[in-house]
Structure formats: structure tokens, C-alpha cells
N, C-alpha and C positions, 0 to 999 in steps of 0.2 A: 504494499501500500502507499503510495508517495503522495507527499503534500497537496491539501486542495489547492492550487494558485489560486485558483477563481476566489474561493473565499475570502484567500488573503487579501486580494484586490479588491474587491468589494470593500474589507473591513477600513483597507487605505484609503480607499475616497472617500468613504462614508465621515471620516474623522478629519479630512481637508479642512472644514470651514472652522472647523473647533480649534485647530492649530492653526490657519491663519490668525483667529484673533487673539490666541498663547500669545503668537508673538508679536502682535501692537503692544498688547500687554508687559511681556518680557522686553521689548525695548524701550517701552514709560519706565519700567523699575532700575533698567540698565542707567538710566540718564539720571536715574534719584541717587542710584548707589554711585554713582560718577560726583555728582554733586556735594556727598556728606563723604567723598575720600578726598576732595582738595577742601571741603570747609573744614575738617577735622586735621589733616595735615600736619599742622604745626600743634597740635593741641594732646599732647601725650599726656599730660598730670591727666587732662578731665577726664581723658579716655580709660586712662588704666583704673584711675577711679572707680568710673561707670562697670568697666567689666568685674571689679572685686566685687562690689553693690552687688552685682547680677549672681557671679558666682556664688556668693553666699546664701542668697535664697534659691539658686540651684544648681547645688553640686555636679549636676550631671552636663555643666554646658562648657562647650569645644567652639573657644575660637581665639584669633589671635590677641596679643598683646602690643602693645606699641614698643618699641626700643629706645634707641638714643638718638637714630636718624629718621628725619623728616619721610614721614610717611609716602608719601609720591616721589619720594626723590630716584633716579636711577643714577648708576655705577658702572661708568664705560668699563670695558674688559683692561685690565694695566698686564700687557706681555711679560711673563717672568725668563729672565734664560738663566738662571742658578738652578744646580740639578735638584732633580724630586725624583721619588722612589713614590712608586702606585701602585698599590693592592686592589684586587676588588675578589670580592667572593658572592658567588650564587649557589644554590640548590636546586634542585627538587628532590620529591618523594613519593614513594611507595606506599599508599596506605593498607590497611590489614583488610582483607575481602575475604568474608563468609564463603562465599561461591569457589573459589580457591579449594587446590589440595591442600595445601601449607599455607598456615595462618601467618603473618610476619610483614613486618616491615619495615624499609630501607630510607635512610637520608644518604643524598650524596649529595657531595660538596664540591662544586669546582672553583679551583683559587688560579691567580694568575699575579705574575710580580712582574713588575715594569718600570724600568729607568730609562726614558726617552731621553735620545739625544747621547745615547752612552754607544751606542752599536750591540747592542747585546741583544739577542733574542730574550721574548720574553719565559719568563720561568711559569712552568703547569704544575700544577699539584691536583691531584684528587683524594678526596676523603669520601669514605662511605661505611655507614654505620647501621648494620642489620639487628633486628630485633625479631625474637619471635618466643611463645612460650610465656614465660611469667612475668616477662619485662614490656610485653604488649600492654598489662592491665594496670589501673590507677585506681586510687578509693575510689573512683566513681563508676569502675569497671573497663570493657576493652579501650585501649586509644582511639580513637577515632581524628577526622581529618585536622582538627583543631588543634589539637594535643601535637602530633606528628611534623604539623609545620610551625608550631611554636620550635618543637628539636631543632627542625631544620634550621630555624634563624638563632637561636642559640649556638647552633655548632658554625655557621656562618663567622657569627663577631669572634666567640672562640679561636678557632683557626685562625682571621684575622691578626689576631694579638700574637698567636702562638710564631705567624709569619713574618708580625712585626721585628721579630727578636733579631732577625737574623740579614737583613738589610740597614744600610745607611739613613740617616735623616738627612731632609725632613723628608716626613711619610704621610702622605695620603688612602685613606683607605676607605674604601668605596664598598656600600651592597647596593642590590637594587629593592626600592623599596621607604618604608620610616626607620629611621633608628629607634622608634618605640617600640618597645615589646608587645605584640598583638593578638596572637596566635593564643588561644583558651580564655582569651583574657574573662569573656563575661561569665563563665565557669565560677571563676571566685573559688578554684579547688586550689586543696593544697600543693599539687602538682605547679600550677600555675606560678604562685608565691613562691615556689623554692626557686623557678624557673626565671622570676623575676630580681631575686635576690642575685643569682648569678650571672645575668646580665647587668645590674649595674655594678659588681664586682668587674667585672671584664672591661665595661667605661672606663670607670676610676684607673685603672692597671694602664690603659690605654692614655690616660692624660697623662698620665705620670710617665711615658714613655714620649709624651707631647703628640704625638700621631693622631692627625686632623682626619679625623672620623665625619664621613657624610653618610646621608642615604638622600637618593636620586629618585624620584618620582615622578614620571612620564605620565602625558596626559593627567594631572590632576583632578580631579572630581571632587578637591571639598573647597567650602566656603568662608574657611576660617576669618577673613583678614573682613569680606561681606558680613558674617555674623557681628565682628564687630562693631560696625559698623552699624547694624539693627539695636544693637543695647546701646553705643551712644547717640541713636536718635530716639530713644526711647523716653517717655518722661518716668523722672524717678519713680513717680508714686505706681506704674506700672510695671518697672522692672521683675515684680514676682509672677508676674505672665510670661516670661521672655521665654517658657518651653513654645509659647501658642503663637507668637508673634515671630511672623515671617513675613514680612514685609518687603525682600525683596528677592522673594523665591523665584530659582531659576536663574538667576546671577551668580556667576561662578567665578571666584580668583582668578581663572585660567584668564577669563575674557575683562577682567578689571587690567591684569599686566599685560595684554595683548598687544599694547602700545610700546612698550620695552623696545629702545633701539638692541638691533642685532647685537648680540654676546653680553650687553649688559643685564645687570643683575638688581633685583627689586632693592628696599631699604630690608635689613633684619626686622626680623618682627618675633617676640616671647609666642610660646604656646600654652593656654590657659587650658586645661582639661583635669577630668577627674585625678588622673593619674601624675598629677604637678606633684601630689605630695610625696612621689616616690623621687622622683627627677628633680635634685634638691640642688643648689651650689654651683659648681661648675660642671653638673651633669645636666643643668634645667634645660628645656627641648628648647630649639630656634629652630628658624625657616628665613629664607628667602626664593624669589619665585627670580627665575632666569629663563633668559630668552636666547635658546640653542639657535636657532633658526634663521630665517634671512631679513630683509625689508619684505619680501612680495608675498613670502611662508614663513609667518610666527612659529615657534615652536616653544610654549610656554611652560617651564618644568619646577617644580618644586625641591626644592633642597632641604634637607632637615639635618638639624648640626645639632650638638651637645653646646654648653654656654662655653666651655673652654676656648672654644675656636670663636665662635661667635663674637667672643669679648675680644680677642688679638688680630688687629688686624692685618698682618703679614702673614697670617693665616688662611684667615678669611680672603685674600689676594690672591695667594698659593693656590688655593681650592680652585676658584672661580677661572685660574689661566688653565688649570689642568683640565677641568670639564669641559671647558670651551675646548682645547685641542685635542682632547679623545674625544668629542662630536665634528668636532672637523674631519677626522679620518673618514668618516662615514659618509662623507657628502650630503647627498640629499635628503641620507637618512640618521639628523642629526641623533645619535643617541652614543655614547660613552664606547668606544671602540672596546676596552678592554673588560668590562661588565658584560656587553655583546659575549666574547670571546671566553669567561667566565661561565656565563649561559651555556655554550656550547659544549662545554667541561663537563656541567653538570649533567644535564641530560640524560635521561637513562633508556635506552630504546628499545622497542617490544622485545627486539632479538636476544639483550641482555635482561632485560625481564626474567626472559619465561629463559635463562642460563642459571640466572640465581636462583630459582625454582628448582630447577633439576638436581643442582646442586646440593642445595637443602634438603629435597626429598631424599637423593642417593645418602648423605650421610645419616637421616634420620634413617632409613632402613637399615644400614650396616650398624647402627648401635641398636638395632632391635625394637625400635619405637614406630606408633603408631603414626604412620600417613593417609590421610582419610582420599576419599574420593571428591572431584572437582561436580559443583552441581550440574544436574543436565542443564538449567539454563544457561549456562556458564557453555557450556559444550556446545547447546545449540548455535549459541552466538560466535561462534568461533567455525561454523559452516564455511565455505564458500559463498559470498555473495549474501551473506546474515549481514544486516545492519546492527547496533546497537542500541538502546534506550536506560 
């Protein structure tokens, strides 16, 4: 059975009128957002005060905090010629599948070390962590996708720390995605709390080594600065209703910073969230926006950094220039080359997955342990010409 394209086309056409009206409203909200952005650009004290007030009333409030730079300022690229080491980590994972013959998980982390201008080829490393049996279970039961992803994120950071021991400073260390630890966050489990403690310890050690840590978020969907503007525009007596107030709904930070010149970064903002209680002092989370694209085709990304980078001008400039240089390597697809390579190394192919399962099954058989059969459902999906769902 295939997709009924006629039904799909009918639904698209039937909603076009509503979409057109929504676009008119979105343009109006964008105009308001732009006006507020420039209005409050040089009022950081007032903005900070209102955000803190709103945060006391709603601990779940997640938005930007103004820093020391003018909100609507842009900072051009400052080319760096001094030597730098760039490290990148990216991971992939296989989650336990109850339909498979063996229940296991696998985290595979690809690591790249590059010294631009040195004439040396990149160093490439792989870290593979397989778990099965009791290792798959936590106090809440079998580890699911969130907890496996949590382990992947921790492994990426830990391996960056290990790698940094072997290379000269200054070091820029990159991951794909936020610096903030996300996986398993909503569960509030003991596993997450222990993982967060480990994550903060790794960050502290990276800070002691003066490593320039950053998370690269492409095509960011967050509205952190927009949310701050909504708070700023709300009367004080209505701040308690902030969760229900979305006057700039649909406007994104990516749009707000789309007029950044090519290669330029925005001001650095603080991050106000429920996690702020854990990321304190030099570990406090900050971010800025960066246009890695061209004048005709801007590509606005968010770069998340800890306070020890945000508060150090030379570190910030070196990170800025390193990211732009890495993005230029891939031309019309301005994504950091070193992160792209780390991803290529980390990906587990179908053939590799099958080989891992064969090795695990063989070892279990040789040890005289029970090996289950795969489910009939999974077996049918593997038949030639079969799709999956």
C-alpha cells in the first residue's frame, strides 16, 4: 500500500488560505519583535531584572539573558593566524530492540583532532561502548532511547577531555548540539542526576585546561532571545502569566539574526533555564548566533559556550574564527568540516550492526548462555521489498 497522494494534496490545498493568513500575522509579529529588539538593545539591567522576576514566578522559564554587549550588535570575523588545535566528537547509538535476538545497546563515538596549517593529516579515533545484560537496566527499567543518548553525550565530552591531554594549547573542542546535557532530563532519575554530576566534572576539568568548549547547533529552532523580548514587553503585574503569553509566537531567533553580515557573530547572551541552578560560575551556559553563510544565502547557527569562554575575549575570537574557517571548507554547505568528519566516523552502518549482533550471539552460544530468536515481525520486515514502520 502506498501513500494516498490525492488525500495529501487535498489537505495541502485546503489549508493554503489559513496558511496565507498566518503568514500575514507572522509578518506583523516579526515587525513587533524587531522593534522590541532595538528598543531594549541598550537596557540590559531592566531586561535582566524582568527575566529574574518572571523566573521566580515560573521556574520553567527558558530564555536568554542580556550580557555585557549591546543586544543588537554584530561582531565581524577577526582572522586568526596563531596555531590552534581543533577537536571534535560526534556519536551514534543503537538502542535495545526487544524484537532482535540479542538485547544490547551500542554507543559509537567518532573523534577527530586537527591542527590547521600544520601540514599534518587529521588524527582519527573511535570509541565503541557495548552494553548488554544487567548493564541495560536502571532503577526505572530497561534503558530507552533517552538514556542511551545521554550516555552518548557523556561519552563525547569525556573523550574530548581525554583527547585534550595529548595536544598543545590553545584547543577548541566541538560537539554537534548544545553543551547543556539533555538526554533523560525529564525523567528526573538517579541515572540522570549521576550523569549530570559527571558532565559538570568533565566541564570543570576542561575549564582548568583552558579548553575552548562549544556546542554547534545548526538550524536552531529555539526562540530564547524572542522569549526574553516577550518577557520585557509584558507588564510586571502580568509576569505570573508568562507561560500563557506568547505574543511573538512563530518568530524565531534564527529569523531575528538573519541580517547578521556573513561571518559575523551576535552579542553573547546568558541562558536562563531550570538547569541554571547546576551550571554555575565558570560553567554557566551562554550562547551567540553566527552567520556561517553568505549575503545572498545566510545560514544562522547557535553556538553554545560555558562562561569561561564567554568571558574571555581571546578565546571567543579564536572560537569564532575557527568555526568560520571550518565552515568555509565545505563551501556551499557551511557546516564545520571537522564535525562532519566526526559524524562520518561515528555512524554505525547496517553491515556493522549485523556484525556486532553476530559476534554477540556467537559469544553467548560459546558461553552456553541463552540466545533468543528475533520476532516474526522483525523477520518479515527484513524480507526483500518490505518497508518498515
